[in-house]
PLY file of the C-alpha trace (Angstrom):
ply
format ascii 1.0
element vertex 274
property float x
property float y
property float z
element edge 273
property int vertex1
property int vertex2
end_header
-50.53 50.61 18.87
-47.45 49.36 16.58
-48.78 46.99 13.62
-46.01 46.32 11.66
-43.18 44.18 13.11
-40.52 47.38 12.79
-42.81 49.67 14.61
-43.28 46.81 17.39
-39.66 46.23 17.67
-39.45 50.05 17.94
-42.05 50.58 20.72
-41.63 47.44 23.06
-37.92 46.62 21.57
-35.42 45.60 21.40
-35.90 43.27 24.07
-38.80 41.02 25.36
-38.79 40.05 29.08
-41.51 36.57 29.06
-42.24 34.57 32.04
-43.42 31.08 31.67
-41.86 30.95 28.23
-40.72 27.60 28.36
-43.98 25.82 27.34
-47.61 26.99 26.87
-48.65 30.21 26.55
-45.46 31.88 27.50
-43.98 29.92 24.59
-46.27 31.18 21.98
-45.38 34.76 23.34
-42.20 34.21 22.92
-42.62 32.62 19.63
-44.46 35.09 18.60
-42.68 38.20 19.96
-38.70 36.54 18.18
-41.50 36.69 14.75
-41.52 40.04 15.27
-37.31 40.59 15.98
-37.20 41.23 19.46
-34.86 40.16 21.45
-36.06 37.64 24.12
-35.70 36.87 27.38
-37.77 33.83 28.59
-38.05 32.99 32.12
-39.38 29.60 33.71
-38.44 26.93 36.37
-38.19 24.38 34.14
-34.50 24.24 32.54
-34.43 21.67 29.76
-37.44 22.87 28.42
-36.47 26.45 29.03
-33.09 26.04 27.04
-34.17 24.43 24.43
-37.00 27.30 23.53
-33.91 29.40 24.13
-31.85 27.93 21.25
-34.62 26.99 18.95
-35.52 31.50 18.91
-32.11 32.06 17.90
-31.75 29.52 15.17
-35.32 30.28 13.70
-35.75 33.84 13.59
-32.55 35.52 14.01
-32.56 37.11 17.27
-30.26 37.38 20.74
-32.43 34.58 22.97
-31.52 34.13 26.92
-32.94 31.67 29.32
-33.07 32.25 33.33
-34.28 30.16 35.32
-36.66 31.10 38.31
-38.41 30.29 41.03
-41.23 33.06 40.28
-41.92 32.74 43.97
-39.16 32.86 45.39
-38.46 36.14 47.41
-35.20 37.07 45.30
-36.75 36.96 42.47
-37.10 40.41 41.36
-33.49 41.32 42.86
-32.49 38.20 40.36
-33.90 38.98 37.17
-33.80 42.75 37.49
-29.58 41.43 37.77
-30.29 39.67 34.72
-31.48 42.70 33.14
-29.46 45.38 34.01
-27.79 45.37 30.18
-30.42 45.24 28.41
-33.21 47.60 27.30
-36.56 45.62 28.19
-39.93 47.60 26.33
-41.81 44.31 26.69
-42.58 42.44 29.55
-45.38 39.60 29.65
-46.51 38.15 32.38
-47.62 35.16 31.33
-46.81 32.46 33.97
-49.26 30.94 36.45
-49.92 28.33 38.76
-53.59 26.79 38.41
-55.00 23.74 40.48
-57.94 22.76 40.23
-59.99 20.74 43.67
-62.45 22.67 46.46
-60.77 25.71 48.18
-60.69 24.64 51.26
-59.30 20.70 50.85
-55.89 21.83 48.85
-52.82 22.59 50.62
-52.92 26.40 52.18
-48.57 26.33 50.85
-50.71 25.30 47.03
-52.01 28.75 47.84
-49.56 31.14 48.66
-46.84 29.42 46.00
-50.20 30.45 43.71
-50.40 34.10 45.02
-47.08 34.38 44.91
-46.59 33.07 40.83
-49.75 34.13 40.29
-50.33 38.27 41.52
-46.67 38.83 43.18
-44.53 38.27 40.28
-46.73 40.32 37.77
-46.74 43.10 40.55
-43.38 43.39 41.28
-42.13 43.08 37.48
-45.01 46.01 35.98
-43.50 47.95 38.93
-39.27 47.68 38.63
-40.51 48.24 34.48
-43.02 49.90 34.28
-40.82 52.96 36.35
-38.11 52.65 33.50
-40.64 51.86 30.76
-42.14 55.84 31.92
-39.03 57.38 31.68
-38.50 56.16 28.45
-41.69 57.11 27.50
-42.45 53.92 25.48
-43.24 50.08 26.01
-45.70 47.74 27.43
-47.02 45.86 29.50
-49.20 42.56 29.82
-50.85 40.34 32.51
-52.67 37.25 31.36
-55.52 36.77 33.12
-58.34 34.53 32.59
-62.15 33.94 31.98
-62.95 32.37 35.25
-61.27 36.25 36.93
-64.69 37.68 35.63
-66.48 36.04 38.52
-66.83 33.55 41.63
-65.59 30.04 40.00
-65.95 26.48 42.16
-62.91 24.11 41.77
-60.73 27.23 40.30
-61.46 30.18 43.32
-58.88 31.00 44.55
-56.71 30.82 40.70
-59.26 32.70 39.67
-59.30 35.49 41.99
-55.61 35.68 41.41
-56.50 36.38 37.75
-59.29 39.42 39.18
-56.02 40.61 39.99
-54.27 40.91 37.44
-56.75 42.31 35.59
-58.00 45.26 37.52
-54.20 45.52 38.58
-53.78 45.67 34.05
-56.83 48.05 33.82
-56.36 50.85 36.72
-51.71 50.78 35.45
-53.25 51.86 31.85
-55.40 54.26 32.41
-52.21 55.63 34.82
-49.96 55.03 31.67
-51.43 55.93 29.38
-49.83 59.47 28.77
-46.21 57.93 29.46
-46.22 56.21 25.99
-46.47 52.49 27.83
-48.84 50.77 26.55
-50.60 48.14 29.34
-52.85 45.33 28.35
-54.67 43.06 30.90
-55.79 39.55 28.61
-58.39 36.78 29.74
-58.10 33.33 27.46
-60.50 31.00 27.99
-59.73 27.30 27.63
-56.47 26.96 25.95
-54.93 24.07 24.69
-52.25 24.10 27.08
-50.10 21.90 29.32
-51.41 23.76 31.79
-54.79 23.13 31.49
-54.40 19.44 30.57
-52.60 18.67 33.14
-55.59 18.14 35.95
-57.55 15.83 32.91
-59.78 17.60 32.29
-63.14 15.86 30.51
-63.59 18.17 28.04
-66.34 16.59 25.45
-68.84 16.69 29.04
-68.79 20.66 28.51
-69.00 20.64 24.85
-70.52 24.24 24.37
-67.15 25.87 26.30
-65.58 27.30 23.88
-61.51 25.88 23.03
-58.67 27.69 21.40
-55.16 27.25 20.62
-52.07 29.09 21.39
-51.18 30.68 18.10
-54.72 32.58 17.53
-54.42 33.55 21.22
-51.37 34.97 21.19
-52.14 36.90 18.46
-54.92 38.71 19.46
-52.92 39.61 23.07
-50.63 40.80 20.67
-52.71 42.76 18.69
-54.84 44.41 21.57
-51.72 45.81 22.98
-51.80 49.72 22.51
-55.93 49.61 21.65
-57.36 48.41 25.04
-57.70 48.64 28.77
-58.40 44.63 28.85
-60.07 42.08 26.17
-61.20 38.39 26.11
-59.79 35.52 23.61
-62.51 34.65 21.23
-65.10 35.91 19.82
-67.36 32.95 21.88
-65.27 33.83 25.27
-65.84 36.98 24.41
-70.18 36.54 23.99
-69.67 33.93 27.35
-68.58 36.98 28.70
-71.44 39.01 28.14
-73.72 36.34 28.68
-72.74 36.00 31.81
-71.47 39.35 33.34
-74.70 41.05 31.88
-77.36 39.15 31.18
-77.10 36.55 34.02
-77.97 37.40 37.80
-74.46 37.62 38.80
-75.83 34.21 41.83
-76.71 32.45 38.36
-73.80 33.17 36.31
-71.22 32.10 38.78
-73.35 28.90 39.60
-73.37 28.09 35.89
-69.87 28.52 35.58
-70.07 26.62 38.76
-71.93 23.56 37.12
-69.41 23.55 34.18
-66.46 23.08 36.21
-67.96 20.57 38.19
-68.78 18.60 34.55
-65.28 19.31 33.07
-63.84 17.60 35.95
-66.05 14.74 37.22
-63.37 13.08 38.76
-62.27 15.40 40.80
-64.72 15.36 44.28
-66.27 19.00 44.88
-67.30 18.66 48.85
0 1
1 2
2 3
3 4
4 5
5 6
6 7
7 8
8 9
9 10
10 11
11 12
12 13
13 14
14 15
15 16
16 17
17 18
18 19
19 20
20 21
21 22
22 23
23 24
24 25
25 26
26 27
27 28
28 29
29 30
30 31
31 32
32 33
33 34
34 35
35 36
36 37
37 38
38 39
39 40
40 41
41 42
42 43
43 44
44 45
45 46
46 47
47 48
48 49
49 50
50 51
51 52
52 53
53 54
54 55
55 56
56 57
57 58
58 59
59 60
60 61
61 62
62 63
63 64
64 65
65 66
66 67
67 68
68 69
69 70
70 71
71 72
72 73
73 74
74 75
75 76
76 77
77 78
78 79
79 80
80 81
81 82
82 83
83 84
84 85
85 86
86 87
87 88
88 89
89 90
90 91
91 92
92 93
93 94
94 95
95 96
96 97
97 98
98 99
99 100
100 101
101 102
102 103
103 104
104 105
105 106
106 107
107 108
108 109
109 110
110 111
111 112
112 113
113 114
114 115
115 116
116 117
117 118
118 119
119 120
120 121
121 122
122 123
123 124
124 125
125 126
126 127
127 128
128 129
129 130
130 131
131 132
132 133
133 134
134 135
135 136
136 137
137 138
138 139
139 140
140 141
141 142
142 143
143 144
144 145
145 146
146 147
147 148
148 149
149 150
150 151
151 152
152 153
153 154
154 155
155 156
156 157
157 158
158 159
159 160
160 161
161 162
162 163
163 164
164 165
165 166
166 167
167 168
168 169
169 170
170 171
171 172
172 173
173 174
174 175
175 176
176 177
177 178
178 179
179 180
180 181
181 182
182 183
183 184
184 185
185 186
186 187
187 188
188 189
189 190
190 191
191 192
192 193
193 194
194 195
195 196
196 197
197 198
198 199
199 200
200 201
201 202
202 203
203 204
204 205
205 206
206 207
207 208
208 209
209 210
210 211
211 212
212 213
213 214
214 215
215 216
216 217
217 218
218 219
219 220
220 221
221 222
222 223
223 224
224 225
225 226
226 227
227 228
228 229
229 230
230 231
231 232
232 233
233 234
234 235
235 236
236 237
237 238
238 239
239 240
240 241
241 242
242 243
243 244
244 245
245 246
246 247
247 248
248 249
249 250
250 251
251 252
252 253
253 254
254 255
255 256
256 257
257 258
258 259
259 260
260 261
261 262
262 263
263 264
264 265
265 266
266 267
267 268
268 269
269 270
270 271
271 272
272 273
């Protein structure tokens, strides 16, 4: 666990690799890590936004920052990133990039589901494997996997997305136990509904689900960085954590799944749920 910026940089620096760094939570992770004086390798497929982000980090925080435009679903993603980081000591990997698609499973094109699997699961897997090896040798470092509140039960309209996020959560918790004696911290972090472009892209009717907690990126990421080195996994926000206790412990699993499904259908009434 490292609390102040100097200790944080000693444990997780000098470079942090952040996927999905051009927007949303990835952008906020890059910003907060730069504020802690880590140099940033920002990875995303959105070229213009990524270069703007890197320029902003350099100017605002006085750190080194590099942009790496890459398709995380591509077959050469690990080779490309390994080559680009050969001269860097990456002490923290934040696997933030994720693809979400809202709609019934059987009405979603198979190619979309396969791309989700590549970005949400395959990319974090290969990056954690590659950089985890290096961190274990140095006996320090950190790996962050972004999961989701939807990962704790089957969730209608995002069934495949929720399954990919469950993979990240369980992988993170298992690696946490394997590496905790090696000086490498691992965290599976589960945001709930968050004010990001990705969340708004499917036009959620948020007022229809008034009880659903809603968070901004800044406190969400701050919670993740504070939890790193303390817990194997954490859910963002008190309200989200209370909801998780209710659905995972207080309710029968069948009822919890139905409850989440009902909320999703209210949130996206314009999407046919066949």
